[in-house]
Residue, then its C-alpha position, 0 to 999 in steps of 0.5 A: m462469432p456474434e455480430k459486433p454491437w456496433s456492426g450496423r454502422f460498418s460495411e466491413k468486418t473488423e480485421r482479426i489483427v485489429e480485434d487482437f490489438t483492441s482486445s482487453i479480455d486477457i486483462d479485464k476478465r478478472l472483473y467478471a463477478y462485478d460486471i455480472d453483479g452490476s448487470i443484475a442490479h441494472c436489471r432490477t433498476l430497469v424493472k423499477g422504472g417500468i422499462i422491462s418486465e419482472e419476468d424478463a428480468d428474472v430470465l436475464v438474472g437467471g442467465l447471468k448467474k449461470i454465466k457466473n457459475e460457468i466462469e468460476r468453474g473454468n467452463f467459459q470460452f474467451d475470444h479476442g473477437l469479443e474484446d472485453i468482459h462486458m461483450h463476452i457476458e452479453a454474447r453468452l447471455v444471448e446464447k443462453v436466453g435468446k434475444i431477450a438478452q438484448k434488452l439488458h444494455t438499455a439505459r447504459s453504455r460500456n463507458d459507465q459499465v466499466a467505470l462501475d466494474v472498476r470501482m466495485y473491484l477496487r472497493d473490495e481490493a482497497r478494503g482487503i489492503i486496509g485489512s492487511l495493513v492492520s495485520l501488518r501493524q499488529v505484527i510490528l506492534d507485537m515485535a515492539k512489545a517483545n523487544i522493549d529492552v533492545v537498544l541499537p544505534g539510531y542513524t542519520h546519513l547511515q552514520r551512528a548518531q544516538p542510541v534508540l530502543l529497537s521498539h522505538h525504531l519499529m514504531a516508526y514503521y508502525e506510524m508509516f503504515s498507519r498513514d498508509t491505512e488512512r490514505f487507503e481509507e480516505g481514497l475509499n470514500r472517493i472510490n465508493v461512488m456509483p457511476l451507472g446511469s451516466a450512459a455514454l457521457a450525457g446520461t439517459t432518457y430512460p426513467i431509471d432510479r440511480e439511487y436505487t441502483a446505488q442501494l442495490l450495489e451498496f454505494p453510499r452516493v451516486s456520481a454528480n456529473s455524467i461526463d465526469a463519471v465516465s471519464d474520471r480515473d482520479f480514484i485509480v491514480e489516487f489508489i496507485s499513488a497511495a500504493g506507491l507510498c506504501m511500497v516506499h515504506l516496505s522498501r525502506i524496511s526491506e533496505e534495513l533488513i538487508i543491511w542489518s542481516s549482513a555480516e558487517f552489521g549482524f543485527i538480525e538473522l532472516p529465517d531460512s524459510f524466507a531466504t535463498g542460497s547461491s548456485i555457486m557459493p555454498q556459504k551464502k544466505n541471501p535476503d531475497v525476500p526483502e530484495l524483491v520487495r525493494g525491487k517490486t517497488g519500481r513496478v508500482f512507481g511505473d504504474l503510477v507514471s503510466i496512468l498519469t501519462m495516459m490521463k494527462s491530455l485526454p479531452l472529455s469524456y471517455n477515450r479508448d486510451m483509458q482501457e490501459d488503466k486496468a493493467a496498471l491498476f491490477n499490477t499495483v493491487d497484486v504487487l502490494t497485496e503480495c508484498i504486505g502478505i509476505y511481510i506479515a509472514m516473515l517479520p515474526k520469524v526474524k531473529i534479533h541479535k540483541e548483544a550485537m545491537l547493544q555493542a554497536t552503541s558503544k562505538g562512534f561517539l553516540n553520547a556526544t550530544d548528551m555531553a553537550d546537553y550536560l554542559v548546557i544544564k551546567g550553564m554553558p550556551f549550546r553552541k559553545a557546548h557543541d564546540c567544546v564537545g567537538n574538541a573532546v571528540l577530536y581528542a578522543l579520536s587521537k587517543n583511539k578512545e570513546l568519550h566515556e573512556l576518557n578519564l575525568e582529568e581529560l574531560k575537565s581539560f575541555s571545561a572546568i564545569i565537568e564533574a564525575d557525574i558526567f559518566d552516568i550521563l554518558s551511559t547508554d541506559q541514561m541516554i535512553a532513559r532521559r529522552k522522555s519527551i512525547g515521541g521520544t525513545a525513553t522506555e516509558s515514552v515508547n511503552a506509552a506509544i505502544e499502548a496508544a497504538k494498541k488502543r487505536l488498532e483495536k478501535e479500527i478492528q472493531e469498526 
């Protein structure tokens, strides 16, 4: 076992139980590629500053690349005694190239090194999630276009409220996932800041060119304050927060798919390939995929609370508590990536029961607001019209009828201004067609929203 990098200060060896307790290698080994790429860039920066020779750098870079290859092939040995991925790579580099490897850590600390690794990792993952959200939005857009003629009840308080196009309903989720995309893109600007060169917390005495390092690693800017650079985890909190909101949206659509696929609704059928059965009840087809997405949302919420709690009372600058950030971050990335991916695969295979949705719009007085609007157009103040229609609904309930099932004489008993033209107003088609306001559910409005979304999405893909 190699000596600890701090062993000169200590008179006793670290207890094995302490090594196991303080080790993070089981978690942070996934950062190996970023740690090596960052170390290679650091080598080049040391050469540029005249701190090490070009020959030394070539030896170090060659050794680092061989280590990367070993890890990728599964031939690398991990040991809790070496704590983290940084010490593993450094120790292996000593074995490969000798004492020259000890020059690599000049002008840096594990504090700025891990900050760099995590930022590089999260930069890639955020870009991947943004790409997945673009794909998910395309799937939703395609579903909206394909179902432009499908009508279903819109709900408030889970009570039937007014008829809407299914496309309009789907485009609501398109908007949610568009905001999610924007949040990850905005967060990416704050992730994409290069901290290397901040050293432990105070910067370094060596003549390094941090801008040069940033160029090598494709960072648009460098951190402005060395203390903040090593102690900042805002970018992780922000990412998990954005992920939590995205999971809220995935959970909401999951809830609707679960409800809609039940016998009580019968609006949709989930594909057999994305459902499971019961171990005891042969007839069951369970919506396990959306249920699991709904359940996994809580894990991301927990990750956010975990890292907020971890950071809330930490004095500047780096503290070992911050080692715990990666477990929460990696879990969030894994859960969100998996959930978006499975929705991209599942949604196109969902079967829409068009007639069941349409039939549901004929019950529950979904045309009550339209009747009130009709009275307003005829000159009645809205509040009086609201009360008038409420009385009509009460009467219809007593007759076990819907408003459009009452005859003209019955309707006129509530207001003399009601004429035969009211029946056209109370039809589902007209209730949809008349809502032409921007963002409304009229077919032409929804088609316009789909076209606008299509152009927006095409622009994002090109960029």
